[in-house]
Biotite code that builds the C-alpha atoms (Angstrom):
import biotite.structure as struc

atoms = struc.array([
    struc.Atom([0.023, -0.092, -0.117], chain_id="A", res_id=1, res_name="UNK", atom_name="CA", element="C"),
    struc.Atom([1.259, 3.445, -0.946], chain_id="A", res_id=2, res_name="UNK", atom_name="CA", element="C"),
    struc.Atom([1.686, 5.836, 1.564], chain_id="A", res_id=3, res_name="UNK", atom_name="CA", element="C"),
    struc.Atom([-0.322, 9.160, 1.269], chain_id="A", res_id=4, res_name="UNK", atom_name="CA", element="C"),
    struc.Atom([1.506, 12.227, 0.537], chain_id="A", res_id=5, res_name="UNK", atom_name="CA", element="C"),
    struc.Atom([1.426, 15.285, 2.947], chain_id="A", res_id=6, res_name="UNK", atom_name="CA", element="C"),
    struc.Atom([2.313, 18.655, 2.731], chain_id="A", res_id=7, res_name="UNK", atom_name="CA", element="C"),
    struc.Atom([4.307, 18.274, 6.221], chain_id="A", res_id=8, res_name="UNK", atom_name="CA", element="C"),
    struc.Atom([2.321, 21.090, 8.284], chain_id="A", res_id=9, res_name="UNK", atom_name="CA", element="C"),
    struc.Atom([-0.437, 20.307, 10.686], chain_id="A", res_id=10, res_name="UNK", atom_name="CA", element="C"),
    struc.Atom([-3.977, 21.797, 10.256], chain_id="A", res_id=11, res_name="UNK", atom_name="CA", element="C"),
    struc.Atom([-2.940, 24.351, 13.069], chain_id="A", res_id=12, res_name="UNK", atom_name="CA", element="C"),
    struc.Atom([-0.252, 25.879, 11.117], chain_id="A", res_id=13, res_name="UNK", atom_name="CA", element="C"),
    struc.Atom([-0.311, 29.536, 10.550], chain_id="A", res_id=14, res_name="UNK", atom_name="CA", element="C"),
    struc.Atom([2.231, 31.095, 7.909], chain_id="A", res_id=15, res_name="UNK", atom_name="CA", element="C"),
    struc.Atom([3.366, 34.109, 9.524], chain_id="A", res_id=16, res_name="UNK", atom_name="CA", element="C"),
    struc.Atom([3.250, 36.153, 6.457], chain_id="A", res_id=17, res_name="UNK", atom_name="CA", element="C"),
    struc.Atom([-0.528, 35.688, 6.569], chain_id="A", res_id=18, res_name="UNK", atom_name="CA", element="C"),
    struc.Atom([-0.731, 37.480, 9.719], chain_id="A", res_id=19, res_name="UNK", atom_name="CA", element="C"),
    struc.Atom([1.959, 39.596, 9.177], chain_id="A", res_id=20, res_name="UNK", atom_name="CA", element="C"),
    struc.Atom([1.245, 43.531, 9.186], chain_id="A", res_id=21, res_name="UNK", atom_name="CA", element="C"),
    struc.Atom([3.501, 45.072, 6.475], chain_id="A", res_id=22, res_name="UNK", atom_name="CA", element="C"),
    struc.Atom([2.502, 48.541, 6.892], chain_id="A", res_id=23, res_name="UNK", atom_name="CA", element="C"),
    struc.Atom([3.615, 48.575, 10.477], chain_id="A", res_id=24, res_name="UNK", atom_name="CA", element="C"),
    struc.Atom([6.968, 46.214, 9.403], chain_id="A", res_id=25, res_name="UNK", atom_name="CA", element="C"),
    struc.Atom([7.837, 49.041, 6.991], chain_id="A", res_id=26, res_name="UNK", atom_name="CA", element="C"),
    struc.Atom([7.108, 51.947, 9.352], chain_id="A", res_id=27, res_name="UNK", atom_name="CA", element="C"),
    struc.Atom([9.530, 50.131, 11.925], chain_id="A", res_id=28, res_name="UNK", atom_name="CA", element="C"),
    struc.Atom([12.543, 49.516, 9.366], chain_id="A", res_id=29, res_name="UNK", atom_name="CA", element="C"),
    struc.Atom([12.253, 53.286, 8.132], chain_id="A", res_id=30, res_name="UNK", atom_name="CA", element="C"),
    struc.Atom([12.336, 54.658, 11.380], chain_id="A", res_id=31, res_name="UNK", atom_name="CA", element="C"),
    struc.Atom([15.399, 52.676, 12.119], chain_id="A", res_id=32, res_name="UNK", atom_name="CA", element="C"),
    struc.Atom([14.313, 49.550, 14.782], chain_id="A", res_id=33, res_name="UNK", atom_name="CA", element="C"),
    struc.Atom([16.405, 46.924, 15.229], chain_id="A", res_id=34, res_name="UNK", atom_name="CA", element="C"),
    struc.Atom([15.549, 43.298, 13.827], chain_id="A", res_id=35, res_name="UNK", atom_name="CA", element="C"),
    struc.Atom([15.165, 41.826, 17.335], chain_id="A", res_id=36, res_name="UNK", atom_name="CA", element="C"),
    struc.Atom([12.657, 44.976, 18.340], chain_id="A", res_id=37, res_name="UNK", atom_name="CA", element="C"),
    struc.Atom([10.657, 44.657, 14.835], chain_id="A", res_id=38, res_name="UNK", atom_name="CA", element="C"),
    struc.Atom([10.231, 40.855, 16.024], chain_id="A", res_id=39, res_name="UNK", atom_name="CA", element="C"),
    struc.Atom([9.083, 41.228, 19.652], chain_id="A", res_id=40, res_name="UNK", atom_name="CA", element="C"),
    struc.Atom([6.295, 43.727, 18.516], chain_id="A", res_id=41, res_name="UNK", atom_name="CA", element="C"),
    struc.Atom([5.439, 42.027, 15.186], chain_id="A", res_id=42, res_name="UNK", atom_name="CA", element="C"),
    struc.Atom([5.142, 38.613, 17.585], chain_id="A", res_id=43, res_name="UNK", atom_name="CA", element="C"),
    struc.Atom([7.613, 36.586, 14.919], chain_id="A", res_id=44, res_name="UNK", atom_name="CA", element="C"),
    struc.Atom([10.985, 35.257, 15.216], chain_id="A", res_id=45, res_name="UNK", atom_name="CA", element="C"),
    struc.Atom([14.189, 37.347, 14.782], chain_id="A", res_id=46, res_name="UNK", atom_name="CA", element="C"),
    struc.Atom([15.243, 34.808, 11.968], chain_id="A", res_id=47, res_name="UNK", atom_name="CA", element="C"),
    struc.Atom([11.965, 35.676, 10.255], chain_id="A", res_id=48, res_name="UNK", atom_name="CA", element="C"),
    struc.Atom([12.642, 39.198, 10.382], chain_id="A", res_id=49, res_name="UNK", atom_name="CA", element="C"),
    struc.Atom([16.236, 38.688, 9.370], chain_id="A", res_id=50, res_name="UNK", atom_name="CA", element="C"),
    struc.Atom([15.086, 36.672, 6.334], chain_id="A", res_id=51, res_name="UNK", atom_name="CA", element="C"),
    struc.Atom([12.078, 38.984, 5.661], chain_id="A", res_id=52, res_name="UNK", atom_name="CA", element="C"),
    struc.Atom([14.664, 42.048, 5.450], chain_id="A", res_id=53, res_name="UNK", atom_name="CA", element="C"),
    struc.Atom([16.799, 40.274, 3.059], chain_id="A", res_id=54, res_name="UNK", atom_name="CA", element="C"),
    struc.Atom([14.000, 39.261, 0.664], chain_id="A", res_id=55, res_name="UNK", atom_name="CA", element="C"),
    struc.Atom([12.548, 43.273, 0.517], chain_id="A", res_id=56, res_name="UNK", atom_name="CA", element="C"),
    struc.Atom([15.932, 44.564, -0.111], chain_id="A", res_id=57, res_name="UNK", atom_name="CA", element="C"),
    struc.Atom([16.098, 42.203, -3.438], chain_id="A", res_id=58, res_name="UNK", atom_name="CA", element="C"),
    struc.Atom([13.403, 43.855, -4.721], chain_id="A", res_id=59, res_name="UNK", atom_name="CA", element="C"),
    struc.Atom([13.890, 47.329, -3.823], chain_id="A", res_id=60, res_name="UNK", atom_name="CA", element="C"),
])
């Protein structure tokens, strides 16, 4: 019998990008907040903020 393929995420998984307030993130970056301050304020990990900052630099 073949195993059923799954996406690896539980049904209760919440993608941080869905919950992120991009306007607030942009304002905080413009005002010179550190990654750790942004992470605390937006309730995400500092690692996530660093990756997000790198991705936004690519497109700006």
